[in-house]
Structure formats: C-alpha cells, structure tokens
N, C-alpha and C positions, 0 to 999 in steps of 0.2 A: 483254954483258947482253942477256938475251932480253926483248924488249918484248912486252907483251900484244897479242894479235892484235886488230887493229882490225876492227870489223864495219861493213860497208857498210849504209847506210840502205836499208831496203826500197824498192824501186821503187814509185812511186805507181801505183795501179791506174788504168788508162785504159779508159774505156768507149767502145765504138764508137758507141753511140747515146746521145744526150743524154736525160736523164730529164725528163719533162714532168709537172708536177703540175697536175691539173685540179681546181679546187674543186668539191665536190659540194654542190649546193643542197639545202637542207632540204626534205623532201617537203611539198607543200601539203596541207592538210587537205581531205578530200573534201567537196564541196559537196552540200548536201541541198536538194532542191526544197521550196518552201513547202508545208506540208500543206494539203490541200483537204478540207473537210467538206461532206457533203450529207445532209439529214435530211428526213423526212416527219413532219409533226406533226398531231395532233388538237388543235384549239383551241376555246376557249369564251370569250365576251365577256359582260361585265356592264356595261350602261350605254351601250355603243356602239349597240345596237339594243334594241328592246323585249324584256323578259324576259331569259333566258339564251340567247344565240345560239350554237349550235355551228357548227363549220366545220373546215376543214383548211388546211394551209399547207405549202409547200415552201421550205426555207431552205438556203442555201449560204454558205460562208465560206472565205476564204483568208487565211493569216496568216504572220507572221514573229515567232518567239519568243512574246511574250505579247500581241501586237497582231493583230487580225483585222478584215478588212473583211467586212461581212455584206450579202447580197442575197437577197431572197425575195419570194414572193407569198402573200397570205392571202386566203381566201375564207370569208365568213360566210354561212351559209344564211339564207333569208328567215325572219324571226321575226315572228309575228303580233302586231299591236297590239290588234286586236279582230277581229270578223267581217268588217270592211270593209277593213282596212289591214294590210299586212305590209311589212317592210323588210329589205333585204339589203345587204351591203357587200363590196367587193373592193378590195384595196390592193396597191400595190407597196411593198416594205419595203427601205430602204437605211440602213445604220448602221455602228457600230463596236462591237467587243466586246473587253474586256480580261480576260485570264485572271489570276485572283488566286492560285489554287492549282491546280497541274497534276500529277496522278498518276492512279491508277486511279479515284479519285473526285475530280473537278475542279469548281471553282467559278469563275464569271466574272460580269462586269457588262456589260450591253448597253444602248446608247443608239441609238435608231433614229428615222428619219423615215418616215411612212406617208402616201402619197398615192394616191387612187383615186376610186371612184364609189360613192355611196350611192343606192340605187334603191328605189322603192316598187312594191308590187303591190296594185292597188285592185280590189275587188269591190263590186258593188251600186251603185257610183257611176262616173261618167265623169270621168277626170282632166282638169283644165284644162291643165296643163303636164306632160305625161308625159315620161318619160326620166330619165336619171341626173343626179345633182347632185355637184359636186366636193366631196370630203372630204379633209381634211389633219389630221395629228396628229403629235406627237412622243411618244416613250415611253422609259421607263427602268425596268430591273428586273434581278434576279439570274437566273442559270441554273446548274443542276447537271447534271453528266454522270457517268455510270458506265461505265467502259471495261473491264468484266470479260471481254469476248470480243473484244478488239482484233483487227482494225481496226473492228469494229462497236461501237456504243455506244447507250446509252439516255439520254435527256435529259428534263428538265422545268424549267419556269420560270414566272414571273409577271412582269407589267409593268404600270405605270400609264401610261395614255394620256391626253394632254392635247390636245384638238382645237383647232386654230387656224382651221379652216374646217369648220363643222358646219351644213349647210343645215337650214332649217326647212320642214316640210311642214304645210300647212293646207288647210282647205276654203274655202268662200266668205268666211269671216270670218277675216281675218288676225290678229285679236286673240285667236283661240282656236286655237293651233297643235295639230295632230294629234300630231306627234312631232318631237323634236330630241334628238340625242345628248347624254348627260350630260357634265358637265365636273367632275372627271375621270372616266375609265372604267377598267375593269380587264380584262386578258386573261391567261388561263392556258393552258398547253400541256403535252402529253406527246408525245414523239416517239422515233423510232429512226433511226439512220443509220450511215454508215461514213465513215472518214477515210483518205486516202492520205498516205503519208510520202514 
C-alpha cells in the first residue's frame, strides 16, 4: 500500500539580526511666542485738565490667548484754565486687557492704573509752591481694533478715569481753589500700531 507522502514542516526562518521596535513619539505642537503689540495714540481728556486737553501716548502689551498685560506712557499738553493758569499731566499706565472678540475686527476691555505728575504753568503771578503734584487714577473702558492690514492695525477706545489722588491748586485763599481734576473724567484715543506673532 502506498502511503501519502509526508511533507516536512517548513523550517522556521531565522534572522541574523534581532528586530528592534522603537516607539515613535507624537510630534510636539510648535510653540508660538506671546504676541507683542506697540501703538502710538492721539488722546484727549475731558475733566482731568481744564477744557479738552489733547495729548499723545505710547502703549504696549504682551499677551497669552485672551489675556494681555498693558504698559504705557500718556502725556497731556498744558491746557489753559484762564490767562494766568494752565495745567498739564504725565502718567505711567499699567493694567490688564481682556480680548472679548478676536478677528479682523476685535473688541476688548481694559482696566488700568495711572500714576504720574500734574503740573501747573503760572503767568502774571509768582507760584508759592512750584513743581509737580502726585496724581493717581484707575480707569476702565472698551477698545476696538481693526486688523485689515496685518500685522498693522488701527485702534480706538474710551475709558472712564476715577482719580484717587487729585491735587488741589489754589492761590492765597485755600477756600477758593483754582483747579482740581473732576471725578470721574473721560479719556478717548485713536491710534495705530503693529503686532508681532
């Protein structure tokens, strides 16, 4: 009886070199530096100084997502009270800005602290205590930005200033002050700047 041929099992393949499996780590997302903004503004104040006081400001900010730290300097030109007195103001501005809507047209809300010097310019009279006087205020207000030509932008905003240190200027009669900043006051601005990504 012929038996069916038996087949030998295939010899197992042997590799001279062992296979090494190295896990591939997932690529890390690229890190983006915090955007930095720098703007030059034309400003005007009502109530901080006599009449409507024009000026200019330089403002910068650095942020992460919707939160931004703000630092700037504001200068208000001397505004005349009458023929004898004029008053000017310079402040250092430090605060926080939160972006509410971010796109080509963006909106945000800013809260800042302003500290600086309020000074007087006196004519026809000799000042008894010449020099600067300490001024301090807090402010809150909205800001709008148009980024049609990124990285450049145009901005505008208004804010209400509430002074916590507003010096009084008077002549020889302390009961008849010449000038004191109003409480509250308003400041508006228009500016242009650029942002780095």
